[in-house]
C-alpha positions in Angstrom: -0.3 -0.2 0.2 1.4 3.4 -1.1 1.8 6.2 1.2 -1.0 8.3 -0.3 -3.2 5.5 -0.2 -2.7 4.7 3.2 -3.6 8.6 3.8 -7.2 8.1 2.3 -8.0 5.1 4.3 -7.2 7.4 7.6 -9.1 10.1 6.2 -11.9 7.6 5.7 -11.5 6.4 9.5 -11.3 9.6 10.6 -14.3 11.3 8.4 -16.8 8.3 10.0 -15.5 8.8 13.4 -16.6 12.6 13.1 -19.7 11.6 11.9 -20.4 9.1 14.8 -19.4 11.3 17.2 -21.1 13.7 16.3 -24.5 11.9 16.5 -23.5 10.9 20.1 -23.3 14.6 21.0 -27.0 14.5 20.5 -27.6 13.0 23.7 -26.6 13.8 27.2 -25.8 10.0 27.8 -23.6 9.8 25.2 -22.0 13.0 24.6 -18.8 12.6 26.8 -18.0 9.2 24.5 -18.9 11.3 21.4 -16.2 14.1 22.3 -13.6 11.4 22.6 -14.6 10.0 19.3 -14.5 13.4 17.7 -10.8 13.9 19.4 -9.3 10.5 18.3 -11.0 11.4 14.6 -9.1 14.8 14.8 -5.8 12.9 15.7 -6.2 10.5 12.7 -6.7 13.5 10.6 -3.4 14.7 11.3 -1.6 11.6 11.1 -3.2 11.3 7.6 -2.1 14.5 6.7 1.9 13.9 7.6 2.0 10.6 5.7 0.2 12.1 2.6 2.7 14.9 2.3 5.5 12.8 3.9 6.2 14.9 6.3 9.8 13.9 7.7 11.2 17.1 9.7 9.1 17.1 12.9 11.0 19.8 15.2 8.9 22.4 14.1 5.7 20.0 14.1 6.7 19.2 17.7 6.9 22.6 18.8 3.5 23.8 17.9 1.7 20.2 19.3 3.6 20.9 22.4 2.6 24.3 22.8 -0.5 24.3 21.1 -1.5 21.3 23.5 -0.3 23.0 26.9 -2.5 25.7 26.0 -5.3 24.0 24.9 -4.8 21.7 28.4 -4.4 24.6 30.7 -7.5 26.4 29.4 -10.1 23.5 29.6 -8.8 22.5 33.1 -8.2 26.5 34.5 -11.2 28.4 32.5 -14.1 28.2 34.9 -17.8 27.3 33.2 -19.0 30.8 33.7 -16.1 31.6 31.3 -16.9 28.9 28.7 -18.5 31.4 26.0 -15.7 33.2 25.8 -13.3 30.4 25.4 -15.3 28.7 22.8 -15.7 32.3 20.3 -11.7 32.7 20.9 -11.6 28.9 19.4 -13.7 29.6 16.5 -11.4 32.4 15.6 -8.4 30.4 15.9 -10.5 28.2 13.7 -10.9 30.7 10.8 -7.6 32.0 11.1 -6.1 28.8 10.7 -8.2 28.3 7.8 -7.0 31.7 6.1 -3.7 31.0 7.1 -3.5 27.5 4.9 -5.4 29.3 2.2 -2.5 31.9 2.2 0.2 29.5 2.4 -0.8 27.5 -0.9 -1.3 30.9 -2.4 2.2 31.4 -1.8 4.0 28.3 -2.1 1.8 27.2 -5.2 1.7 30.3 -7.1 3.7 33.4 -5.8 6.9 31.4 -5.0 6.9 29.4 -8.2 5.7 31.8 -11.0 8.7 33.9 -10.7 8.2 36.7 -12.8 5.8 34.9 -15.1 2.4 36.6 -15.3 -0.9 34.3 -15.1 -4.0 34.0 -13.0 -4.0 32.4 -9.9 -6.5 29.5 -11.3 -3.8 29.1 -14.1 -1.4 28.9 -11.7 -3.4 26.4 -9.8 -3.8 24.3 -12.9 -0.3 24.0 -13.6 0.3 22.7 -10.0 -2.3 19.9 -10.9 -5.0 21.2 -9.2 -8.8 22.4 -10.3 -8.0 25.4 -10.9 -10.7 28.0 -11.0 -12.6 26.4 -8.6 -9.3 25.8 -5.9 -8.7 30.1 -6.6 -12.8 31.0 -5.8 -12.4 28.5 -2.7 -9.0 29.5 -2.0 -10.1 33.4 -1.7 -13.6 31.9 0.2 -11.0 30.9 2.8 -9.3 34.0 3.3 -12.3 35.8 3.4 -14.5 33.9 5.9 -11.6 32.8 7.9 -10.8 36.8 8.7 -14.3 37.4 9.2 -14.5 34.6 11.6 -11.3 35.7 13.3 -12.5 39.1 14.0 -16.0 38.5 14.8 -14.9 35.9 17.2 -12.9 38.1 19.3 -15.3 41.2 19.4 -17.9 38.4 20.8 -15.0 37.5 23.4 -14.4 41.1 24.4 -18.0 41.7 24.5 -18.7 38.4 26.5 -15.5 39.3 29.0 -17.1 42.9 29.4 -13.9 44.4 27.7 -16.1 46.3 25.8 -19.7 47.6 26.1 -22.3 44.6 25.5 -24.9 47.1 24.0 -25.5 47.0 20.7 -23.0 49.8 19.0 -24.7 51.2 16.1 -22.2 52.8 14.1 -23.7 55.3 11.2 -24.2 54.2 7.5 -23.1 50.7 9.0 -25.3 49.0 6.3 -23.7 50.9 3.7 -20.3 50.3 4.8 -20.8 46.6 5.2 -22.4 45.8 1.4 -19.1 48.0 0.3 -16.6 45.6 2.0 -18.7 42.7 0.6 -18.8 44.2 -2.6 -15.1 45.0 -2.6 -14.4 41.6 -1.3 -16.1 40.1 -4.3 -14.3 42.3 -7.0 -11.0 41.3 -5.1 -11.8 37.8 -4.9 -12.3 38.1 -8.8 -9.2 39.5 -9.5 -6.8 37.6 -7.4 -8.4 34.6 -8.8 -9.3 35.3 -12.7 -7.3 38.2 -13.6 -3.8 38.2 -15.0 -1.5 39.9 -12.9 2.2 39.9 -11.6 3.0 37.9 -8.4 3.4 41.2 -6.6 -0.1 42.4 -7.3 -1.2 38.5 -5.9 0.3 39.5 -2.8 -1.2 42.9 -2.6 -4.6 41.5 -3.3 -4.5 38.5 -0.5 -3.5 41.5 1.8 -6.5 43.6 0.9 -9.1 40.8 0.8 -8.0 39.7 4.2 -7.6 43.1 5.9 -11.4 43.6 4.6 -12.8 40.6 5.7 -11.1 41.5 9.3 -13.0 45.0 9.3 -16.0 43.3 8.4 -16.1 40.7 10.9 -15.7 43.6 13.7 -18.8 45.3 11.7 -21.1 42.9 11.9 -20.6 41.4 15.2 -20.4 45.1 17.0 -24.1 46.0 16.6 -25.3 42.7 18.3 -26.1 43.2 22.1 -25.3 40.7 24.9 -28.4 39.0 24.8 -27.8 37.6 21.3 -24.4 36.4 22.0 -25.5 32.6 22.2 -26.7 33.1 18.6 -23.5 34.9 17.3 -21.1 32.0 18.9 -23.5 29.9 17.0 -23.1 31.5 14.0 -19.5 32.0 13.8 -18.9 28.4 14.7 -20.5 27.5 11.7 -18.7 30.2 9.9 -15.3 28.5 11.0 -16.6 25.2 9.8 -17.4 26.8 6.3 -13.9 28.2 5.9 -12.4 25.1 7.1 -14.4 23.2 4.1 -13.2 25.8 1.8 -9.5 25.3 2.5 -10.3 21.4 2.3 -11.2 22.1 -1.6 -8.1 24.1 -1.7 -5.8 21.7 -0.3 -7.5 18.7 -2.0 -8.0 17.0 1.5 -11.3 15.4 1.6 -11.5 14.6 5.6 -11.3 18.7 6.0 -14.3 19.0 3.4 -16.3 16.3 5.2 -15.6 17.7 8.7 -15.4 21.4 8.0 -19.3 21.1 6.6 -20.2 19.1 9.2 -19.4 21.6 11.6 -20.7 24.4 9.0 -24.1 22.7 8.8 -24.5 21.7 12.4 -23.6 25.4 13.4 -26.2 27.0 10.9 -29.4 24.7 12.2 -28.3 25.7 15.9 -28.2 29.1 15.1 -31.7 28.7 13.2 -32.7 27.3 16.5 -31.4 29.8 18.7 -33.0 32.6 16.5 -36.1 31.2 17.0 -35.8 30.7 20.8 -35.3 34.2 20.8 -37.7 35.6 18.0 -34.8 37.1 15.7 -34.4 36.8 12.3 -31.6 34.7 11.0 -30.5 37.8 8.5 -30.8 40.2 11.6 -27.9 38.6 13.4 -26.2 37.7 9.7 -25.7 41.5 8.5 -25.4 42.6 12.3 -29.1 44.4 13.2 -30.3 44.7 10.2 -33.8 45.9 10.1 -33.8 46.8 13.6 -34.9 50.2 15.3 -31.8 52.1 16.3 -33.4 54.9 17.7 -35.1 53.2 20.5 -34.4 50.4 23.1 -37.8 49.5 23.5 -40.5 49.0 26.4 -40.1 47.7 29.0 -38.3 50.2 31.6 -38.9 51.7 34.7 -38.7 51.3 38.4 -40.1 48.2 40.2 -43.4 48.6 42.2 -44.6 46.1 44.7 -41.8 43.5 44.9 -42.4 41.1 47.4 -39.1 39.5 49.3 -38.8 36.6 51.3 -35.9 34.7 53.7 -34.7 31.2 53.4 -37.0 30.4 56.6 -40.0 31.4 54.8 -39.1 29.7 51.4 -38.6 26.5 53.1 -42.4 26.7 55.2 -43.5 26.6 51.2 -41.1 24.0 50.0 -41.5 21.9 52.7 -45.0 21.1 51.8 -44.5 21.1 47.9 -45.0 17.8 45.8 -43.9 19.2 42.6 -40.9 21.8 41.8 -39.5 23.1 38.4 -36.3 24.1 38.8 -35.1 27.0 35.9 -31.2 27.9 36.1 -29.7 30.5 34.2 -26.6 32.3 33.8 -26.3 33.5 37.9 -26.4 29.6 38.8 -23.2 29.4 36.4 -21.6 32.7 37.9 -22.1 31.4 41.7 -20.9 27.6 40.7 -24.1 26.4 42.5 -25.0 23.3 40.5 -23.9 21.2 43.1 -25.9 23.0 46.1 -28.8 23.0 43.8 -28.3 19.0 42.9 -28.1 18.6 47.5 -31.3 20.7 48.1 -33.3 18.7 45.0 -32.5 15.3 46.5 -33.8 16.8 49.7 -36.9 17.5 48.1 -37.3 14.3 46.8 -36.4 12.5 49.7 -39.7 14.0 50.8 -41.8 13.3 48.1 -41.7 15.9 45.5 -41.4 15.4 41.8 -38.1 17.9 40.8 -37.2 18.7 37.3 -35.2 21.2 35.4 -36.6 23.5 32.7 -33.9 24.3 30.0 -34.6 27.6 27.9 -32.4 27.3 24.3 -30.7 30.4 25.2 -30.2 30.0 29.0 -26.8 31.1 30.0 -24.3 32.5 27.4 -24.2 29.8 25.1 -26.3 26.8 23.4 -26.3 23.8 26.2 -24.9 26.0 28.6 -27.0 25.0 31.2 -27.3 21.1 30.2 -23.4 21.2 30.5 -23.5 23.0 33.9 -26.0 20.5 35.5 -24.2 17.7 33.8 -21.5 18.7 36.1 -23.5 18.0 39.7 -24.9 14.1 37.9 -28.1 15.6 37.4 -30.3 12.6 35.6 -30.5 13.9 32.2 -34.0 12.9 32.2 -35.1 15.6 34.9 -33.6 18.0 32.2 -36.8 19.0 30.2 -37.0 21.7 27.1 -39.1 24.4 26.9 -42.0 23.0 24.6 -42.1 20.0 26.9 -42.3 21.6 30.1 -44.2 24.8 29.7 -47.8 23.0 29.8 -46.9 21.6 33.1 -46.1 25.1 35.0 -50.0 25.8 35.8 -50.2 22.4 38.0 -46.6 23.0 39.6 -46.6 23.9 43.4 -43.0 26.1 43.1 -41.1 27.3 40.1 -37.5 28.0 41.9 -35.8 30.6 39.5 -31.6 30.8 39.9 -30.4 33.2 38.0 -32.2 33.5 35.2 -33.9 36.7 33.8 -35.2 37.4 30.4 -36.0 33.9 29.5 -38.8 34.2 32.3 -39.9 37.5 31.6 -44.1 37.5 30.8 -43.2 40.9 28.7 -42.5 38.7 25.9 -46.2 37.5 25.9 -47.7 40.4 26.5 -45.8 43.7 26.0 -45.6 44.9 22.9 -43.4 47.9 23.4 -40.6 45.4 24.7 -37.5 44.3 23.0 -38.1 40.6 23.5 -41.9 40.6 22.7 -42.4 37.6 20.5 -39.8 35.5 22.4 -40.6 32.0 23.8 -39.7 32.1 27.3 -40.4 29.7 30.4 -43.5 30.2 31.5 -42.9 30.0 35.5 -45.1 32.8 36.2 -48.4 30.0 36.2 -47.0 28.1 38.8 -48.3 28.4 42.5 -45.4 29.7 43.9 -42.3 31.4 42.2 -39.0 32.3 43.9 -36.5 34.0 42.0 -33.0 33.5 43.3 -30.9 36.8 42.3 -28.6 39.4 43.9 -30.7 42.0 43.4 -33.5 43.4 40.6 -30.6 43.9 37.7 -31.5 43.5 34.1 -30.6 40.6 32.0 -28.7 40.7 29.0 -31.7 42.4 27.1 -31.5 45.4 29.2 -35.2 45.5 30.3 -37.6 45.3 33.5 -38.9 41.8 34.6 -42.2 41.8 35.0 -42.1 38.7 36.8 -40.6 40.6 39.9 -43.8 41.8 40.7 -46.4 39.3 39.9 -48.1 38.2 42.9 -47.2 34.7 43.5 -43.5 35.8 43.1 -40.9 36.0 45.8 -37.9 37.2 45.5 -35.4 35.8 47.5 -31.7 38.0 47.5 -28.4 36.6 48.0 -25.6 34.8 46.1 -27.2 31.7 44.4 -24.7 29.1 46.0 -25.2 30.7 49.5 -28.9 30.6 49.3 -29.7 27.3 48.1 -27.0 26.2 50.7 -29.2 28.2 53.4 -32.2 26.5 51.9 -30.6 23.0 52.5 -29.7 23.5 55.7 -33.3 24.7 56.8 -34.8 21.5 54.9 -32.6 19.5 56.8 -34.1 21.0 60.1 -37.6 21.0 59.1 -37.4 17.4 57.5 -35.6 16.2 60.5 -32.8 15.0 57.9 
C-alpha cells in the first residue's frame, strides 16, 4: 500500500469517527463518548496529513503540538464554566484564522514562489500545479475571506462577553452601507485575485486587501449585536469556522477537511436557526448585524419596580417542605455562583420528601447553546430530569413551586404580553403560571436584554436575594432541620 493510499484510508476512518462522534453528541448520556471519538478523529486526520505530505522534519511540528497542547490543556482545566463561552469564541476565531493561513500559504507556495516573473492568473497557476484551477482559486479566496470574518468577529464576541467592550449594541452610522461596500469589495478583489492576469507582487497585495476587508467586516458585523444575542452569534461564528475549513479542504484537496468542515458549518447553521427561533430573531438580523432593527429606541419594558415581595430562606422553606412538585429554572446566575452542586443537594432533599423535581431548560439560557445542560451534568443531575421548554411549559400551571436561579430574560412575561418590549415574541419559560415562584438573584438588575422583568412584580413571585450558592445552601440546611434529616 502506497503512502497516498494509506493516507486516504486514514482520512476515511477519521471522517466516519467525526460523523459517529457528532451523532453521539446529540444525547447527554453519550455526549462524552462522542467528544472522545471526535478527538480521536482529529488525531487521525493529523496523522493522515503527515503521511500524505510525507513530512519528515518534525521539529517544528513538535513545537506546535507541545505549545498548542499545553495552551489547550491549561485552558480546558483552568477556565471556569462561566467563562466557557469566551473560550469557545476564541477557539472559533483561531479556527477561522487557521483556515485563512493555510489558504494563504497555498497561494504563496503554489503560485507566488513558483511563478517567478511569469504573469498569469491564480487559477492558471493552480491548474499547472495539478489542481482544479478555477474551483481552487475561488475556494482559496473564500477561505481567506470567511476565515478573516470569523477571526475578528469571534474576538469582538469574546470582548463583549468578557466585558472588555460594552455588551450593548453599538450602532455605527451608515453601517449597512459600509458592510455592503466591504462585501462588494471583497467579491471584486476575489475575482481579480483568482482570474485576472497579474504579477505575483500584485497577487500578494490583493491577498492582503482581501484579508483586511474581511477582518474589518467581521468587527462591523458583531459590534451592533447586543449581549442578549451572544449565544446566537457564537453558534453562527462556529458555522463560519466550519465553512472556512471546508473551503480550505477544497483548496488543498483534503477530503476529511471538506467533510468535517461541512459538518461543522451545517450543524452550526442549524443550531443558529434554532437559537433565532428561541429568541424571536431573524437569521438575517444576526448575520447582517442588526439589519432591520430600530436604531432609535431600545423599546419598552423599562421603569422602576413596584410591589416586589421578598422573603428569607426560612419563609421559603415553609412552602418548599409541603410542595409535591417543583421545577428548577437555571440561568447564568447559577453558573456565576457555581451553584450546580448546591441545587442538586437541595433537590435530593426535596425528592426524599416526596417532591417531583425537574429542571426547565430554555434554548438560550446562559451565554451559549447548551450552557445549562453542561453545567447541570457537572453535578450528575440525571438527564431525564432536564426538560426542554416546549415540553415543560404546559406543566407550570399544575406545579407547586418554580425555583428560578439566576435566570432573567427567559422567564420575563413581557415577552408574551408587552408589544413595546424588545423581547416581545420571544418564547419563554412560563414560570409565572406556577402556584409559587421563588426568584434567587442578587438584586433586581436587568438581564442581557437590559429590560425590566415584570415577573418580579407578580403576586405569586417572591424574591430571595443573595448569592445563588449561599441561598441554596441555606435552603438545604433549613430543609434538613425542618424534615429532621
